[in-house]
C-alpha positions as CSV (number, residue, x, y, z in Angstrom):
1,M,136.6,38.0,111.6
2,R,133.2,39.6,112.5
3,R,133.8,42.7,114.6
4,T,130.1,43.6,114.7
5,L,127.7,40.7,115.3
6,L,124.6,42.9,115.1
7,L,123.9,46.5,114.2
8,I,120.8,47.8,115.9
9,P,119.4,50.3,113.4
10,H,119.2,54.0,114.2
11,E,115.5,54.2,113.5
12,I,112.4,52.3,112.8
13,A,109.5,53.9,110.8
14,G,111.4,57.2,110.9
15,I,111.6,57.3,114.7
16,P,115.0,56.8,116.5
17,I,115.4,53.7,118.6
18,F,117.6,55.5,121.1
19,G,117.6,59.1,122.2
20,I,114.1,60.6,122.2
21,G,112.6,57.6,120.5
22,W,111.2,54.0,120.9
23,V,113.2,52.8,123.9
24,L,112.7,55.9,125.9
25,G,109.0,55.7,125.1
26,L,108.9,52.1,126.3
27,L,110.7,53.2,129.5
28,V,108.0,55.8,130.2
29,V,105.3,53.2,129.6
30,A,107.1,50.8,132.0
31,A,107.4,53.5,134.6
32,V,103.7,54.3,134.4
33,A,102.8,50.6,134.6
34,V,105.0,50.1,137.7
35,T,103.5,53.1,139.4
36,I,99.9,51.9,138.7
37,Y,100.9,48.4,140.1
38,Q,102.3,50.0,143.2
39,V,99.1,52.0,143.8
40,K,96.9,48.9,143.2
41,R,98.8,47.1,145.8
42,G,98.1,49.8,148.3
43,G,101.4,51.5,148.1
44,S,102.1,55.2,147.7
45,A,103.2,56.5,144.3
46,S,105.1,59.4,145.8
47,R,106.9,57.2,148.2
48,Y,107.9,54.8,145.4
49,W,109.3,57.6,143.2
50,T,111.1,59.1,146.2
51,Q,112.9,55.8,146.7
52,N,113.4,54.8,143.0
53,G,113.2,58.0,141.0
54,L,116.9,58.4,140.7
55,L,117.3,54.9,139.3
56,W,114.7,55.6,136.6
57,A,116.3,58.9,135.8
58,I,119.7,57.2,135.3
59,F,118.1,54.7,132.9
60,A,116.4,57.6,131.0
61,G,119.7,59.5,130.8
62,V,121.6,56.5,129.5
63,I,118.9,55.9,126.8
64,A,118.4,59.6,125.9
65,M,122.1,60.8,125.9
66,L,124.7,58.0,126.3
67,L,123.5,55.4,123.8
68,P,123.0,57.9,120.9
69,S,126.6,59.2,121.5
70,V,128.1,55.8,120.8
71,E,126.1,55.0,117.7
72,L,128.2,54.5,114.5
73,M,128.1,57.0,111.7
74,N,128.2,56.6,108.0
75,V,130.6,58.4,105.7
76,R,128.2,61.4,105.7
77,G,128.3,61.7,109.4
78,E,124.8,60.4,109.9
79,P,124.0,57.8,112.6
80,V,123.3,54.3,111.3
81,G,123.0,52.2,114.4
82,L,124.4,50.8,117.7
83,P,126.9,48.0,117.2
84,I,126.9,44.8,119.3
85,R,130.5,43.8,119.2
86,G,131.7,40.2,118.9
87,Y,134.5,40.9,121.4
88,G,132.1,42.3,123.9
89,V,129.7,39.3,123.6
90,M,132.6,36.8,124.0
91,L,133.9,38.8,127.0
92,L,130.5,38.7,128.6
93,L,130.2,34.9,128.0
94,G,133.7,34.6,129.5
95,I,132.6,36.4,132.7
96,V,129.5,34.3,133.0
97,A,131.4,31.0,132.5
98,A,134.1,32.0,134.9
99,V,131.6,33.0,137.7
100,G,129.6,29.8,137.1
101,L,132.8,27.6,137.4
102,A,133.9,29.6,140.5
103,L,130.5,28.8,142.1
104,N,131.0,25.1,141.4
105,R,134.5,25.1,142.7
106,A,133.6,27.1,145.8
107,K,131.4,24.1,147.0
108,R,134.4,21.8,147.0
109,Y,136.4,24.3,149.1
110,G,133.7,24.9,151.6
111,I,133.1,28.5,150.6
112,A,129.6,29.9,150.5
113,E,128.2,31.1,147.2
114,E,127.7,34.6,148.7
115,V,131.5,35.0,148.9
116,I,131.9,34.4,145.1
117,F,129.0,36.8,144.3
118,G,130.7,39.4,146.6
119,I,134.0,39.1,144.8
120,A,132.7,39.0,141.2
121,P,131.7,42.7,140.8
122,W,135.1,43.8,142.2
123,A,137.0,41.4,139.9
124,I,135.0,42.4,136.8
125,I,135.3,46.1,137.3
126,G,138.9,45.9,138.3
127,G,139.6,43.6,135.3
128,I,138.1,46.1,132.9
129,A,140.0,49.0,134.5
130,G,143.2,47.1,134.6
131,A,142.9,46.0,130.9
132,R,142.5,49.6,129.9
133,L,145.2,50.9,132.1
134,F,147.7,48.3,130.8
135,Y,146.9,49.3,127.2
136,V,147.2,53.0,128.0
137,I,150.6,52.5,129.6
138,E,151.8,50.3,126.7
139,Y,150.7,52.8,124.0
140,R,151.1,55.9,126.2
141,D,152.4,58.1,123.3
142,S,149.0,57.6,121.6
143,F,147.1,59.0,124.5
144,F,149.2,61.6,126.3
145,Y,149.8,64.6,124.0
146,G,148.2,68.0,123.7
147,D,146.3,69.4,126.7
148,L,145.4,67.3,129.8
149,I,141.6,67.3,129.2
150,S,142.0,65.9,125.6
151,S,144.4,63.2,126.9
152,L,142.0,62.1,129.6
153,K,139.2,61.9,127.0
154,R,141.3,59.6,124.9
155,V,142.1,57.4,127.9
156,V,138.4,56.9,128.8
157,N,137.2,56.5,125.2
158,F,136.5,52.7,125.2
159,T,134.5,52.8,121.9
160,E,137.8,52.7,119.9
161,G,139.0,49.6,121.6
162,G,142.2,49.1,123.6
163,L,142.1,46.3,126.3
164,V,144.9,44.0,127.3
165,V,144.2,40.6,128.8
166,Y,147.2,40.7,131.1
167,G,145.9,44.0,132.5
168,S,142.5,42.4,133.2
169,F,144.1,39.6,135.2
170,I,146.2,42.0,137.3
171,G,143.4,44.5,137.8
172,G,140.8,41.8,138.5
173,F,143.1,40.0,141.0
174,L,144.0,43.3,142.8
175,A,140.4,44.5,143.1
176,G,139.1,41.1,144.1
177,G,142.0,40.7,146.6
178,F,141.1,44.1,148.1
179,H,137.6,42.9,148.8
180,V,138.9,39.6,150.2
181,V,141.4,41.3,152.6
182,R,138.9,44.0,153.6
183,N,136.4,41.3,154.6
184,R,139.0,39.1,156.2
185,L,138.3,36.2,153.8
186,P,140.8,33.4,153.2
187,L,142.9,34.9,150.4
188,L,145.0,31.9,149.4
189,R,142.0,29.5,149.3
190,L,139.9,31.9,147.4
191,G,142.8,32.3,144.9
192,D,142.8,28.6,144.4
193,V,139.0,28.7,143.7
194,V,139.0,31.7,141.4
195,V,142.3,31.7,139.4
196,P,141.5,28.5,137.3
197,T,138.2,30.0,136.3
198,M,140.0,33.1,134.9
199,F,141.4,30.9,132.1
200,I,138.1,29.8,130.8
201,G,137.3,33.5,130.5
202,L,140.6,33.9,128.7
203,A,139.7,31.2,126.2
204,L,136.4,32.8,125.3
205,G,138.0,36.3,125.3
206,R,140.5,35.1,122.8
207,F,137.8,33.9,120.5
208,G,136.5,37.5,120.8
209,C,139.9,38.6,119.6
210,L,139.5,36.3,116.6
211,L,136.2,38.0,115.8
212,N,137.8,41.4,116.3
213,G,140.8,40.6,114.2
214,C,143.3,41.8,116.9
215,C,146.1,40.0,118.7
216,Y,147.2,38.3,115.5
217,G,150.4,36.3,115.0
218,G,153.4,36.9,112.8
219,A,153.6,36.1,109.1
220,C,153.8,32.5,108.1
221,E,153.3,30.1,105.2
222,D,149.8,29.5,104.0
223,N,149.2,26.3,105.9
224,W,146.5,24.7,108.1
225,Y,147.2,26.9,111.2
226,A,147.4,30.1,109.2
227,L,144.7,32.8,109.1
228,R,143.9,35.3,106.4
229,F,142.0,38.4,107.6
230,P,139.9,40.6,105.3
231,N,140.3,44.3,104.3
232,G,139.5,46.4,107.3
233,S,141.2,44.1,109.8
234,P,144.2,45.4,111.9
235,V,146.6,43.1,110.2
236,F,145.4,44.2,106.7
237,Q,146.0,47.8,107.7
238,D,149.5,47.0,109.1
239,Q,150.5,45.1,106.0
240,L,149.1,47.8,103.8
241,A,151.0,50.5,105.8
242,S,154.3,48.5,105.5
243,G,153.9,48.2,101.7
244,E,153.7,44.4,101.8
245,L,150.4,44.2,100.0
246,V,151.6,46.4,97.0
247,G,155.0,44.7,96.9
248,V,157.4,47.2,98.4
249,R,159.7,47.4,101.4
250,L,160.2,50.7,103.0
251,S,163.3,52.0,104.9
252,P,163.0,52.1,108.7
253,E,162.4,55.8,108.5
254,R,159.7,55.2,105.9
255,D,161.2,57.9,103.6
256,K,162.6,55.6,100.8
257,I,161.7,52.6,98.8
258,V,164.2,49.8,99.6
259,E,162.8,47.0,97.5
260,V,160.1,46.5,94.8
261,Q,158.8,43.0,94.0
262,S,158.6,41.9,90.4
263,R,155.2,42.0,88.8
264,S,153.8,43.8,91.9
265,L,151.2,46.6,92.1
266,A,153.9,49.0,92.9
267,E,156.0,48.0,89.9
268,A,153.0,48.5,87.7
269,K,152.9,52.1,88.9
270,G,156.6,52.6,87.9
271,I,157.9,52.8,91.5
272,K,161.5,51.8,91.8
273,P,164.0,51.1,94.6
274,G,165.7,54.2,95.8
275,D,162.7,56.4,95.2
276,S,161.9,58.9,97.9
277,V,158.7,58.7,99.9
278,S,156.8,61.6,101.5
279,Q,153.5,59.8,102.3
280,F,152.6,56.2,102.5
281,G,149.5,54.9,104.3
282,P,146.0,53.4,104.3
283,V,143.0,55.5,103.5
284,R,139.3,54.6,103.3
285,S,138.1,54.0,99.7
286,V,135.2,56.4,100.1
287,E,134.1,55.8,96.5
288,L,133.1,52.3,97.6
289,A,131.3,53.4,100.8
290,D,127.7,52.3,101.4
291,P,125.7,55.2,103.1
292,A,123.5,52.6,104.8
293,R,126.5,51.1,106.6
294,P,128.9,52.5,109.2
295,A,131.9,54.4,107.9
296,E,134.2,51.8,109.6
297,D,132.9,49.2,107.1
298,T,134.4,51.1,104.2
299,P,137.4,49.1,102.9
300,F,140.9,50.6,102.9
301,G,142.9,51.7,99.9
302,L,146.4,53.1,99.9
303,I,147.9,56.5,99.1
304,A,151.6,56.8,98.4
305,V,153.5,60.0,97.4
306,V,156.7,58.7,95.7
307,Q,159.2,61.0,94.0
308,G,156.6,63.8,94.4
309,V,153.9,61.8,92.5
310,E,150.7,60.7,94.2
311,H,149.7,57.1,93.6
312,Y,146.4,55.7,94.8
313,W,145.2,52.1,95.0
314,S,141.5,51.6,95.7
315,A,140.3,48.7,97.8
316,S,139.2,47.1,94.6
317,D,142.8,47.2,93.3
318,L,144.2,45.5,96.4
319,P,144.1,41.9,97.5
320,S,140.9,41.0,99.3
321,S,142.7,39.7,102.3
322,A,145.9,40.1,104.2
323,Q,148.9,37.8,103.8
324,P,148.6,34.7,106.1
325,V,149.5,35.0,109.8
326,R,149.7,32.6,112.7
327,G,146.4,32.0,114.4
328,T,147.6,33.0,117.8
329,Q,144.1,33.8,119.0
330,V,143.1,30.2,118.6
331,M,146.4,29.0,120.1
332,S,145.9,31.2,123.1
333,A,142.3,30.1,123.6
334,I,143.4,26.4,123.5
335,G,146.2,27.3,126.0
336,G,143.7,29.0,128.3
337,L,141.3,26.1,128.2
338,S,144.1,23.7,128.9
339,L,145.3,25.7,131.9
340,C,141.7,25.8,133.3
341,L,141.3,22.0,132.9
342,G,144.8,21.2,134.2
343,L,144.4,23.4,137.3
344,C,140.9,22.0,138.0
345,L,142.4,18.4,137.8
346,L,145.4,19.4,139.9
347,S,143.1,20.8,142.6
348,R,142.0,17.2,143.4
349,F,145.6,16.3,144.5
350,V,147.1,19.5,145.9
351,R,146.2,20.4,149.5
352,R,148.3,23.4,150.4
353,D,146.3,26.7,150.1
354,G,147.6,29.1,147.5
355,M,149.5,26.5,145.3
356,I,146.8,26.2,142.6
357,M,146.7,30.0,142.3
358,L,150.5,30.4,142.0
359,V,150.8,27.5,139.6
360,G,148.1,29.2,137.5
361,F,150.1,32.4,137.5
362,I,153.3,30.6,136.4
363,G,151.4,28.7,133.7
364,Y,150.0,31.8,132.2
365,A,153.3,33.6,132.4
366,V,154.9,30.8,130.4
367,L,152.0,30.7,127.9
368,R,152.0,34.5,127.4
369,F,155.7,34.7,127.0
370,G,155.6,32.1,124.3
371,M,152.6,33.7,122.5
372,E,154.4,37.0,122.3
373,M,157.1,35.3,120.4
374,L,154.5,34.2,117.8
375,R,152.9,37.6,117.6
376,N,154.2,40.9,116.1
377,D,151.6,43.4,117.0
378,E,153.3,44.8,120.1
379,P,156.5,46.8,120.2
380,G,159.6,46.0,122.4
381,Q,159.9,48.0,125.6
382,F,162.7,49.5,127.7
383,G,165.2,49.4,124.8
384,T,164.8,45.6,124.2
385,T,162.9,43.3,121.9
386,L,160.8,42.0,124.8
387,T,157.2,43.3,124.9
388,I,155.7,44.7,128.0
389,S,153.7,41.5,128.4
390,Q,156.9,39.4,128.3
391,W,158.5,41.7,131.0
392,V,155.4,41.2,133.2
393,S,155.5,37.5,132.5
394,I,159.1,37.4,133.8
395,V,158.2,39.2,137.0
396,V,155.1,37.0,137.5
397,F,157.1,33.8,136.9
398,F,159.9,34.6,139.4
399,G,157.6,36.2,141.9
400,S,155.2,33.2,141.9
401,S,158.1,30.7,142.1
402,I,159.6,32.5,145.1
403,T,156.2,32.6,146.8
404,I,155.7,28.8,146.2
405,A,159.1,28.1,147.8
406,W,158.0,30.2,150.8
407,L,154.7,28.4,151.1
408,V,156.4,25.0,150.9
409,S,158.9,26.0,153.6
410,R,156.1,27.0,156.0
411,P,155.2,24.5,158.6
412,G,151.6,23.1,158.2
413,G,149.3,25.1,155.9
414,D,147.7,22.1,154.4
415,S,144.0,22.1,153.7
416,S,141.9,19.3,152.2
417,G,140.2,21.3,149.5
418,G,136.7,19.7,149.3
419,D,136.9,18.0,152.7
420,S,136.6,21.1,155.0
421,S,135.3,20.5,158.4
422,S,131.7,21.5,159.3
423,G,133.1,24.2,161.7
424,E,135.1,25.7,158.9
425,L,132.1,25.6,156.5
426,A,130.1,27.5,159.1
427,R,132.8,30.0,159.5
428,E,132.9,30.7,155.8
429,A,129.2,31.1,155.6
430,S,129.2,33.4,158.5
431,I,131.9,35.6,156.9
432,A,129.9,35.6,153.6
433,R,126.8,36.9,155.3
434,R,128.4,39.9,157.1
């Protein structure tokens, strides 16, 4: 786990990097240099700034106001730097890889590169919005409480995380599909081109989950496929909150001790089965905090109020890592890569437009339904043990299967993938350049 790959420091030589600082100064120097260059070329400085001043102002606003607001704070509330997140880096690599593969596949299907470049921004923005919306719907009780303005702020606060891969697929497909339909592009054929590439993005994105420590699997024996995440990871916090790491089992209502393991940390404190609980949860071990590091790097301890007595375990008293869990992030990444390779291979034999896209949908529905059985980080929905991702998988599976049956029943509809006629190639290129 490595949630933050790099922490850009708050200041160098006593001057902030962001805000009114080094980067803004470099932007001013760049603006002056560009203006001088325009004048030397015989252009008009006033005309250049009339045309481009708004863009420079947006850059300045981002540097001066937005970036300082997302810097991380230490335990004293002082800014210590801007994080470069592992999940974000892997997500970016996934987007680049997916677009690159889509460009390669487009050639075989007789589709101009401009079409892919036109779809990509829609799919990326729609994917991010869909991933967030899916998460908000799934954990709606954590967002919609209090007044409306506060709820909306929680919804748009991406800095605390909260994206779901399934939502990114749905949002990206709908947004990309809107662009395709609006421009009268061949939807089924483009789906065959793009959908396999989404799974290489999934594979890289899941390695981002591994770095972030999220999307972990259920508890398992400490074997070759098990993972142990450190203090601070989501699974460590969950196991700490459940009492597992101190050797207790709480009642479903979390108001009573049901079981205490022999020779556990809880037994050493004199905690016994049947004791009442009024508080039990993780807290930061502030006595171990490093003022030079973000507060989020401070390890977790545990506070429990049992039988009216407060007990505290510092991070130094607790295990250094969580109990082993299944490495579902790696499993899902392997599954995504396998889907990508399998669909690319299948593309060489399947001629009917839309079939590769729909087989990809079915493949991911099966993969995700199975992965949810190995994970335990999402609650059941609609009064069942099935997670929202499993419910969506069921809908996608049957919807795609019915659509395949409809496509097969249609007369004709075959296309030769990479053997498009020259007239069709010209038509695609013409559409792309509108």
